[in-house]
Steps between C-alpha positions, in 0.01 A plus 500: 500500500383694800391450855372860538159590359603862497710422194178446305323830573386718211657837460839412641820494293551122502660284234160385370159669530227284656318467164809340351434156663147461369591605145808281488312203643216537243742546214731211585311259728781541763389480866663746730523411864616669812518447874397838642351607827298814572753766582297804388253509790209276410491576132644181354403556133658242273475597134319271253739244343679427829448213735599570861613207717542731800799473726676167457740308715860495374452139382173572322648815345806312372279225356277755320805686366654176370195443284518846340612543139576871527545724801372856466614752754263781603547821691750755387818297425837673515628555147853582601725520797726800542858416577649647818839522337 
């Protein structure tokens, strides 16, 4: 799940490398979708195995999300939160 195309760039330390989506889609038949806009300066490069709906309204996004079987987060998710105590 992402709205930022920057989270799909090769060479960055993201949760999933761009080649993951194509390989997983081919191996399982799963269709990965996202709603991303170009936020990397005219280089919107969606990896194979992903279908981009572009930016969606809140209603359209909620509708698409409600039809998902699994939600996969991208980017570099926080693995822990340090306590301030």
